[in-house]
N, C-alpha and C positions, 0 to 999 in steps of 0.2 A: 504493500500500500504506500509506504514511504517512497519507494522507488518510482511508483507510478505518479505520485504527486510531484516528485522532483522532475520527472520527464515532462509532465504537463506544464509546470512552472517555467522550466527552461525553454520549452517550445513557445509558450506565450511571450516570454521576454524576447526571444529571437524574432518572433513574428512582429512584435511591436517595433523593435529596432530596425528590422528589414523594411517595415512599412514606412517608418519615418525617414530612413536614409535612402531608400531605393524607390519604393512604390509611389509615395506621396510626391517627391520632386518630379518623378517621371510623368505622373498624371498632370501635374501643373504645367510641365513643359509641353506636353501634348495639347493641353488646353490653350496655351499661349500660341502654339503653332496654328491652331484652328482659328483663333481670334485674329492673328496677323493675316492669315489667308482671307479673312472677311474684310480686311482693311481697317481693323481697330488699331489706331495709333497708341492707345493707352496700354497695349499689350507689350510694349517695349520696356516696361519697368522690370527691375530685377525680381527674381523669384523670392517669395516669402520664406521658403525653406529650401536650402540647397542640399541638405543631406551630407554627402561626402565631398571632399575637396575636388574629386574628379567630376562630380555632377555640377559643382559650382563653376569649374572651368568650361564644361560643356555648355551650360546654360549661358554663360557670359559670351562665349564664342558664337553660339547660335543667335542670341539676341543682337549682338553686334553686327553679324552678317545680315540679319533681317533688316536692321535699321539702315545699314549702308545700301542695301538693295532698294529700300523704300525711298531713300534720298535720291538714288540714281533714277528711279522711276519718276519721281517728281521733276527731276532735272530734265529728263527726256520729254515729259509732257509739256513743260514750260518752253523748252527749246523748240519743240515741234510747233507750238503755237506761234512763237516769234518767227520761226523760219517760214511758216505758211504766210504770215503777214508780209514778210520781206519779199517773198517770191510773187505774191499776188500783184503788187504794184507794177513791176516791169512786165509781167505777163499780160496784164490788162492793157497796158500801153501798147505793147507789140500787137496784141489782137485788134485793138481799135484802129491803129494805123494801117494794118494789113487789110482790114475790112474796107476802110475808106479807099485805099488804093485799088482794091478789087472792084468795088462799085464804080470807080472812075473808069477803069479799063472796060467794064462791061456796059458802060453807058447808063447805069441805073441812077446816077446823080450827075450834078454839074461837073464837067471835066475840070480836073485840078490843073493848075498852072504848073509849069516846069519847076518853079521855085518851091511850090507847095509839095510836089512829089519828092523833091530833093530833101525837104525838111522832114517829111514822114520817114523816108529811108534812113536819114541820119538819126532820127529818134529810135528806129528799130535797131540800128547798129549800136547805138549807145546803150540801150537796154540789154541787148544780148551780151555786150561787153561786161555790163554789171553782173549779169547772171553767170558769165564765165568766171569772173573774179570771185564771186560768191562760192561757186562749186570748188574752185581751187582752195579757198579758205576752209571750206568744209572738209576737204581731203586732208589738209594740214591739221585740222582740229581732231579728226579721227586718228591720225597717226600720232598726235601729241599724247593721247591717252594710253598708248601702249606702254607696258612695263619695261623698264630697262633690262638689258641682258649683258651684264658685265661690260658696260660702256665706259669709256674714258677718253678724254682729249685734253690737250694743253690749252690754256686760255690764250697763249701767245698765237697759236695757230688760228684760232677763231678770230682774233683781232686782226691779224694780217689779212685774212680772207675778207673781213669787213672793209678794210682800207682799199682793197682791190675792187670791191663791189660798189663802193661809194667814193669814187676818186675826186668828185667835185666838192666834197665836204671835208673839213679839217677834223680828223678823229685823233684825239690825243689819249694815249693809254699809259697808265702808270701803275706801280704796285707789283705784287708778286704774280706776274703773268706766266712764270715758268712752272707753276703748280698745275697739276692735273685735276680735273673735275669728273664726277661720276655721271657723265653725259656724253653722248656721241658728238662728233664734230658737226654732224647735220642738225641735231637738235639744238646745239649751242648757236649755230648759225640762224636757225629759225627764231630763237629768243632775241638775240641781239639785232638781227636784221629788222624784225618788226618794230623794235624800239627806235632804231635809227630812222627807218622809213617813216614812222609816225612823227618823229621830230622834224624831219625834212618837210613833210607835208604841212607842218605848222610853222614854216618859215625859219627853221633853225639853220644856222651857218656853221656852228661849232658843236662838237659832241665830245664829252670828257668821260673816260672810263677809268675808274680807280678800284683796284682789287687789293684785298687784304685778307689775312687769315683770321678765322673766328672759330677756334676750337676744332671741331671735326668737320667744319664746312669752310667755304670760301665766300666772302662777301664782296660784291661788286656794286659800286654806285655808278649809274649811268645818268648823266645830266646833260642838258642842252640849253641853248639860249633862244629857244623858239617861243612862240606865243604861250603865255601862262594859261593854266587850267583854272577855269572859274570855280568858285566855291561850291555851287550846287552840283557841278559835274564831277567833282573829285570822288564822290562815292559811287559813281556810275561807270567810270571809264573801263572797268574790267567786265562789265556786263556784255554778253553777246548781243550784237546788232546795235549797240549804242554808238552813235557817231554824230559829230557836228559837221561832217563833210559829205552828207548824203548827196547834195546837189553836184558835187564834183567827183562822184564815184566811190566814196568811202563805204565800206561794208560793215564797219564796226565790229570786226572779228579779230583784229590783230592782237590786241591786248588780252582778249579772251583765250586766244591760242597760246600766248606767252604764259599765262597763268596755268593753263592746262598742262603744258610741258613741265613747268617747274613743280607743280603738285604731283604729277605722276612719277617724278624722279626724287621725291622727298625734299624738294627745295621750296622756295617761296619768293614772292615779289610783292612789294608794297610801294605806294607813292609817298615820298618823303615830304614833310611840310617845309616848303621853301618859297621865299618871296622873289629872290633874284633869278633862280633857274628852275626848270622843270626837272626833277630828280627822282629816279627810281632806285630802290635797293633790291638787288638780287642776292639770294642766299643759295649758292650752289653746294650740292653735296660733294665732299672731297672724294677723290678716287681712292 
C-alpha cells in the first residue's frame, strides 16, 4: 500500500511538473501561432510561462521571427501602395497622349499640328524614361536587401572609383581609407554613388569624405555644399518615393536604396544636424 501511494504521488508530481514545463508552454505557443495567423498583433507578447530554458529560447525565436515577418508584410503592403501610385501617373500620361495621337491619325478629332504631335511624343518619351529609371531603382533596391556573403572591399578602392565616375566634381577623401569594410565593392559603390549623385542634383560642387575607426565598425561622414535640406523634409528623405525633384525626373528611391544596403549589411546611415553643409554619417561594418 505504501509503495502504491508512493508511485501515485511520484506520478502526480511528475505529471504536474511535465504539465507546467512542457504541456502548458506548448499549448500557449500553439495558441499564439493561431492568433498570429489570424492577424492578432497582440499575440507578439512574451509567453506567461516559459517552462524550461529551451522553451523560452524557442518561444523568443518564434515570436521574433513572426514579428519580423509581420513588419516585412506591412512594408510590402505600404511599398506596393506607393509604387502603384508612382506608376499610375506616367502610365496615365502615356495612355492619354497615345490616344490623342491615334485619334488624330484616324481623323476622329481635329488634326494636331506638327508642334503638338512633337510635344505629345516628347511627353511619352519623358514618361517612359521615368519608368525606366524607376525599374532600375527597383532592381537596385531588390539587390540591396540580399544578405552579404563574406564580402569585403577597401574604402580607398571605392573612393577612387567615385572620382572616376564623377570627374567634374571635387571629391576630397581623408581618414583611414586603407581599412576594409564588410561590403562588396559594388554595394559600396551603390551607397556612395547615390549620395554623391543626390548632392550633385542639389547643386553641390564639392563633396568631402572622412573615414575613421569606431570600435568594430568604420564611420564615414559624407558632406557636400549643395542646397540645404529643409526642416520638414529631414524626417522624410529616407522614405521610398519621397522627392522634391519629381518634375525633373527624380524617383525618390536613392536614399531608400542606400539605407536598405546599409541595414542588410549590419550598418546604418543617418542625417547629421548641420547648418553649413548637408552631412550624412555612414556606419560600415568592419571586414
